[in-house]
C-alpha positions in Angstrom: -27.5 -21.5 -10.4 -25.3 -22.1 -7.4 -26.9 -22.2 -4.0 -23.7 -21.6 -2.0 -23.4 -18.2 -0.3 -20.1 -16.6 -1.3 -18.2 -15.1 1.6 -16.6 -11.8 0.8 -13.9 -9.4 2.0 -14.3 -5.8 0.8 -11.1 -3.8 1.0 -11.9 -0.1 0.6 -15.5 -0.5 1.7 -16.1 3.2 2.3 -15.0 4.3 -1.2 -17.2 4.5 -4.2 -16.6 1.0 -5.5 -16.8 -0.4 -1.9 -20.1 1.2 -1.2 -21.6 0.0 -4.5 -20.3 -3.5 -3.8 -22.2 -3.4 -0.5 -25.3 -2.2 -2.3 -25.1 -5.3 -4.5 -24.8 -7.5 -1.4 -27.7 -5.6 0.2 -29.9 -6.5 -2.7 -28.8 -10.2 -2.9 -28.4 -11.3 0.7 -29.1 -14.9 -0.3 -26.0 -14.9 -2.5 -23.4 -13.1 -0.5 -22.1 -12.7 3.1 -19.7 -10.1 4.3 -16.9 -11.6 6.4 -14.6 -8.6 6.6 -14.5 -4.9 5.8 -11.5 -2.6 5.5 -11.5 1.2 5.2 -9.3 4.2 5.5 -10.2 7.0 7.9 -13.9 7.3 7.1 -14.9 5.8 10.4 -18.5 7.1 10.4 -19.4 5.3 7.2 -17.5 2.2 8.3 -19.4 2.1 11.6 -22.7 2.1 9.7 -21.5 -0.7 7.4 -20.4 -2.7 10.4 -23.8 -2.4 12.1 -25.6 -3.4 8.9 -23.5 -6.2 7.6 -22.0 -7.5 10.9 -18.6 -8.6 9.6 -16.3 -10.7 11.8 -13.2 -8.8 10.9 -12.5 -5.1 10.4 -9.5 -2.9 9.6 -9.2 0.9 9.4 -6.6 3.6 9.6 -6.0 5.4 12.8 -3.4 8.1 12.5 -0.7 6.8 10.2 -0.9 3.1 11.1 -3.6 0.4 11.2 -5.1 0.3 14.7 -4.2 -3.2 15.9 -5.7 -2.6 19.4 -9.4 -3.3 18.8 -11.3 -0.3 20.3 -14.3 -0.9 22.6 -16.9 0.1 20.0 -15.7 -2.6 17.6 -15.6 -5.2 20.4 -19.2 -4.2 21.2 -20.1 -5.0 17.6 -18.4 -8.4 17.8 -15.6 -7.5 15.4 -12.0 -8.4 15.5 -9.1 -6.4 14.0 -7.1 -8.0 11.2 -4.5 -6.7 8.8 -5.5 -6.4 5.1 -3.2 -9.4 4.2 -4.7 -11.6 6.9 -8.2 -10.7 5.8 -7.5 -11.4 2.2 -6.0 -14.8 3.0 -8.4 -15.9 5.7 -9.7 -19.5 5.4 -13.4 -18.3 5.8 -13.2 -16.1 2.7 -14.1 -17.1 -0.9 -13.7 -13.8 -2.8 -11.7 -10.7 -2.0 -12.9 -7.4 -3.4 -9.9 -5.0 -3.9 -11.6 -1.6 -4.0 -8.7 0.4 -2.6 -6.9 3.1 -4.6 -3.2 3.3 -5.2 -0.7 0.5 -4.3 -2.3 0.1 -0.9 -4.1 -3.0 -2.1 -1.1 -4.7 -3.8 0.2 -6.8 -0.9 -3.4 -7.9 0.0 -4.0 -8.9 -3.6 -0.9 -11.0 -3.6 -1.7 -12.5 -0.2 -5.2 -13.5 -1.5 -3.9 -15.0 -4.8 -1.1 -16.9 -3.0 -3.6 -19.0 -1.1 -6.0 -19.4 -4.1 -8.7 -16.9 -3.2 -10.6 -15.3 -6.1 -9.9 -11.6 -6.4 -12.5 -9.2 -7.7 -10.1 -6.5 -8.8 -11.2 -2.8 -9.0 -7.8 -1.5 -8.1 -5.9 -0.5 -11.3 -2.6 0.1 -9.6 -2.1 -3.6 -8.5 -2.0 -4.9 -12.1 -0.4 -1.8 -13.6 2.5 -1.6 -11.1 3.0 -5.4 -10.6 1.2 -7.1 -13.4 3.7 -9.9 -13.9 3.9 -10.7 -10.2 0.1 -10.7 -9.9 -0.6 -12.8 -12.9 2.2 -15.3 -12.0 0.8 -15.7 -8.5 -2.7 -16.3 -9.9 -1.4 -19.0 -12.3 0.6 -20.7 -9.6 -2.3 -21.0 -7.2 -5.1 -21.4 -9.7 -6.9 -18.3 -8.4 -9.2 -16.2 -10.6 -8.8 -12.5 -11.1 -12.3 -11.2 -11.7 -12.3 -7.8 -13.4 -14.5 -5.1 -11.8 -13.7 -2.2 -14.0 -16.6 -1.8 -16.5 -14.2 -1.9 -19.5 -12.4 -5.0 -18.5 -15.6 -6.7 -17.4 -16.9 -6.0 -20.9 -13.9 -7.6 -22.5 -14.1 -10.5 -20.2 -17.8 -11.0 -21.0 -17.1 -10.7 -24.8 -14.3 -13.3 -24.6 -16.3 -15.7 -22.5 -16.9 -18.9 -24.5 -14.5 -18.0 -27.3 -12.0 -20.7 -28.3 -9.7 -18.5 -30.3 -7.7 -15.5 -29.3 -8.9 -12.0 -30.1 -7.3 -9.9 -32.8 -7.9 -6.5 -31.1 -9.3 -5.1 -27.9 -11.1 -1.8 -28.1 -11.4 0.1 -24.8 -14.0 2.8 -24.8 -13.8 6.1 -22.8 -16.4 8.7 -22.2 -13.8 11.4 -22.9 -14.5 13.1 -19.5 -15.7 16.6 -18.9 -13.1 18.2 -21.2 -13.6 16.3 -24.4 -14.5 19.5 -26.3 -12.2 21.9 -24.5 -9.5 23.7 -26.4 -5.9 23.8 -25.3 -6.4 27.3 -24.0 -9.5 26.3 -21.9 -7.6 23.3 -20.5 -5.1 25.7 -18.8 -7.8 27.2 -16.6 -9.6 24.0 -15.5 -10.7 24.0 -11.8 -10.9 21.1 -9.4 -14.7 21.5 -9.4 -14.8 21.3 -13.2 -12.6 18.2 -13.2 -14.7 16.5 -10.7 -17.9 16.9 -12.8 -17.7 13.6 -14.8 -20.5 13.4 -17.4 -21.3 9.7 -17.0 -19.9 8.1 -13.8 -20.0 8.8 -10.1 -16.5 7.8 -8.8 -13.9 8.7 -6.2 -11.8 11.8 -6.5 -8.6 10.1 -7.8 -10.4 8.0 -10.5 -12.5 11.0 -11.5 -9.4 13.2 -12.1 -7.7 10.3 -14.0 -10.8 10.1 -16.2 -10.6 13.8 -16.9 -6.9 13.5 -18.0 -7.5 10.1 -19.7 -4.7 8.6 -17.5 -7.3 6.1 -16.4 -7.6 4.8 -20.0 -3.9 4.4 -20.3 -3.8 2.5 -17.0 -6.6 0.3 -18.4 -4.6 -0.5 -21.5 -1.8 -1.8 -19.3 -4.4 -3.8 -17.2 -5.9 -5.3 -20.3 -2.4 -6.3 -21.5 -2.0 -8.4 -18.4 -5.5 -9.6 -17.9 -6.1 -10.9 -21.4 -2.5 -11.6 -22.5 -2.8 -9.1 -25.3 0.1 -7.0 -26.8 -0.3 -3.3 -25.9 -0.1 -2.5 -29.7 -3.3 -4.5 -30.2 -5.3 -2.6 -27.6 -7.0 0.5 -28.9 -8.9 3.4 -27.2 -11.9 5.1 -28.7 -13.9 8.0 -27.2 -17.6 7.0 -26.8 -19.4 9.8 -25.0 -22.6 8.0 -24.4 -20.9 5.4 -22.2 -23.3 2.6 -23.3 -20.7 0.3 -25.0 -18.2 -0.5 -22.3 -15.6 -2.1 -24.6 -15.4 -4.3 -27.7 -13.4 -7.2 -29.0 -12.5 -7.9 -32.6 -11.8 -11.5 -33.7 -9.8 -12.9 -36.6 -12.8 -13.2 -38.9 -13.6 -9.5 -38.5 -16.5 -10.0 -36.2 -16.8 -7.6 -33.3 -18.5 -8.3 -29.9 -19.5 -5.4 -27.6 -21.0 -5.4 -24.1 -23.7 -2.7 -23.6 -25.4 -1.4 -20.4 -26.2 1.8 -18.7 -23.2 3.3 -16.9 -23.8 1.7 -13.5 -20.8 0.2 -11.7 -23.0 -2.2 -9.8 -23.5 -4.3 -12.9 -19.8 -5.3 -13.5 -19.3 -5.6 -9.7 -22.2 -8.0 -9.5 -21.0 -10.0 -12.5 -17.6 -10.4 -10.9 -19.1 -11.6 -7.6 -21.7 -13.9 -9.1 -19.6 -15.4 -11.9 -20.1 -17.8 -13.6 -23.8 -17.1 -12.9 -25.9 -14.1 -14.0 -28.3 -13.0 -11.3 -31.5 -10.9 -11.6 -31.2 -7.7 -9.6 -34.3 -5.4 -10.0 -32.3 -2.5 -8.6 -30.1 -2.4 -11.7 -31.3 -0.3 -14.7 -32.1 -2.0 -18.0 -31.2 -0.5 -21.4 -34.1 1.0 -23.3 -32.9 1.3 -26.9 -35.9 3.4 -27.9 -34.4 6.2 -25.7 -30.9 5.9 -27.2 -30.7 8.2 -30.2 -27.1 7.5 -31.2 -23.8 5.8 -30.4 -20.8 7.7 -31.5 -17.0 7.2 -31.5 -13.9 9.3 -32.1 -10.2 9.1 -31.7 -8.7 10.6 -28.5 -6.6 13.7 -28.9 -3.1 13.0 -27.5 -2.1 16.7 -27.7 -4.9 17.7 -25.2 -4.7 14.5 -23.2 -1.0 13.5 -23.1 -1.5 11.3 -20.0 -2.9 8.6 -22.2 0.2 8.2 -24.3 2.5 8.6 -21.2 0.7 5.5 -19.7 0.9 3.5 -22.9 4.6 4.2 -23.3 5.3 3.3 -19.7 3.4 0.0 -20.2 5.5 -0.8 -23.3 8.7 0.1 -21.4 7.7 -2.3 -18.6 9.9 -3.0 -15.6 9.3 -0.5 -12.8 8.1 2.2 -15.3 4.4 1.5 -14.7 4.9 1.6 -10.9 6.5 5.0 -11.3 3.7 6.1 -13.6 1.1 5.2 -11.0 2.8 6.7 -8.0 3.8 9.9 -9.8 0.2 10.3 -11.1 -1.3 9.7 -7.7 1.0 12.3 -6.1 0.4 14.8 -8.9 -3.4 14.4 -8.7 -3.2 15.0 -4.9 -1.4 18.3 -5.6 -4.0 19.3 -8.2 -6.8 18.5 -5.8 -5.1 20.7 -3.2 -4.7 23.4 -5.9 -0.9 23.4 -5.7 -0.5 22.6 -9.4 -2.7 23.2 -12.5 -4.7 20.5 -14.3 -2.3 20.6 -17.2 0.7 20.2 -14.9 -0.3 16.7 -14.0 1.0 15.3 -17.2 4.1 17.5 -17.1 5.0 16.3 -13.6 4.4 12.6 -14.5 6.5 12.9 -17.6 9.4 14.6 -15.8 9.5 11.8 -13.2 9.4 9.1 -15.8 12.3 10.8 -17.6 14.4 10.7 -14.5 13.6 7.1 -13.6 16.2 4.3 -14.0 14.2 1.3 -14.9 14.5 -2.0 -13.1 13.7 -5.0 -15.3 11.5 -7.8 -13.8 11.3 -6.1 -10.4 10.5 -7.9 -7.1 7.7 -6.6 -4.9 10.3 -4.7 -2.8 11.8 -3.1 -5.9 8.3 -2.1 -7.1 7.5 -0.5 -3.7 10.9 1.3 -3.7 10.1 2.7 -7.2 6.7 3.8 -5.9 8.3 5.6 -3.0 11.0 7.2 -5.2 8.4 8.5 -7.6 6.4 10.2 -4.9 9.5 11.8 -3.4 10.5 13.0 -6.9 7.1 14.7 -7.4 7.5 16.5 -4.1 11.1 17.6 -5.1 9.9 18.6 -8.6 7.0 20.8 -7.4 8.7 22.0 -4.3 11.6 23.2 -6.5 9.2 25.1 -8.7 9.8 23.0 -11.8 
């Protein structure tokens, strides 16, 4: 096992993945050191993290812009303000954890990869919206993208050591809280119901995406880029127990699966400690005597149209996945604020995709322009009563 302490940046440190990342670091202080933390507007949680982990660099949102004038309380803690991009590419950093939501982490991801930093990626939108740019940058610099999502971590672990390409990838999904709801019941879903995920504790956006199965569609696109697998060879199965996190089928018909209790700290730790596995007594171990069954079923696209919308956007490529991500994020925000119904999320995203004029092989600027256009289109669509 390596004796070198890995120096980490955590972007999105006050969110669900960020806090669980710091929990892993807390339990393994001999393995990891926090160099920098970045958060949104949750300053109270950030302040506690700063006092505990004593990073050299900090970033957070104040008003609408990053606060580049280091406030006195940060100076008292010995912290210096840095932008996300400067943090991600800092020479004192080994691995950058991208735990932000939306496209906020995209420029920092590219900045880290450009200078050869390994990126532990929990942010779906970076790969979905700009997969070709991200993977090209990683190839050019020799940087590694270390998957943090439990599903992609599972695939990564199943492929580790294999010399031949896989035949199929099978992504598992819990099915969310509405797996057994009828179409009529789906029309009256409340925010509180949608936030009650049966297996995982996640942030609001990811929880709603799990309830619509949009997250699984985004994961199909991610897997396409991460593992160089055609989208048609990536399948989705509902697995309510959330014990098998994904599977890989090989050309001889053999199937590998990665199993563990649904605890995000395990894939986070594997990404950070790779290529080592590290004992962590705080992580739960599987007890097969208490698992009475493992079941699987096909997702119902009529009740969960977001899954197919995402898959089609991935196949269409260009700026379509960026529009998908942005429209979904905007629609989820409208649902959380109770301005649209749960079932309207898919309708809004579909309308925006229909109106979009795709740009093939987009630059970063074109991707960000498509993102902004999609968000504006959602506002126009909902504001116009459509």
